[in-house]
C-alpha positions as semicolon CSV with decimal commas, in nm:
position;residue;x (nm);y (nm);z (nm)
1;M;10,813;-7,052;-8,116
2;A;10,654;-6,785;-7,948
3;T;10,840;-6,510;-7,788
4;H;10,654;-6,373;-7,459
5;H;10,819;-6,024;-7,348
6;T;10,787;-5,954;-6,965
7;E;10,597;-5,594;-6,815
8;E;11,001;-5,441;-6,816
9;E;11,120;-5,568;-7,143
10;K;10,782;-5,389;-7,282
11;E;10,816;-5,096;-7,115
12;V;11,214;-5,006;-7,254
13;M;11,013;-5,092;-7,559
14;R;10,790;-4,841;-7,520
15;E;11,056;-4,611;-7,435
16;E;11,283;-4,680;-7,761
17;D;10,967;-4,634;-7,980
18;S;10,868;-4,296;-7,793
19;K;11,209;-4,202;-7,844
20;L;11,227;-4,273;-8,217
21;D;10,880;-4,054;-8,262
22;A;11,061;-3,765;-8,097
23;I;11,347;-3,828;-8,285
24;A;11,126;-3,833;-8,643
25;A;10,897;-3,509;-8,535
26;V;11,215;-3,302;-8,455
27;V;11,334;-3,395;-8,797
28;I;11,020;-3,306;-8,978
29;I;10,970;-3,005;-8,848
30;L;11,351;-2,871;-8,885
31;S;11,294;-3,009;-9,222
32;L;10,996;-2,772;-9,290
33;V;11,146;-2,480;-9,131
34;A;11,494;-2,532;-9,363
35;I;11,246;-2,541;-9,677
36;A;11,058;-2,238;-9,546
37;V;11,363;-2,039;-9,464
38;F;11,516;-2,135;-9,821
39;W;11,196;-2,073;-9,979
40;V;11,154;-1,707;-9,803
41;S;11,504;-1,627;-9,910
42;N;11,434;-1,703;-10,234
43;Q;11,159;-1,445;-10,278
């Protein structure tokens, strides 16, 4: 059974995807900053 999504459902899914992408980007950036601070503090 194929599932067909309406345009509204597709838009909601795209918004959720972009939120997840934004959260992932922030986590990666914060991780890199934390690593850099830790590395510099040990020099």
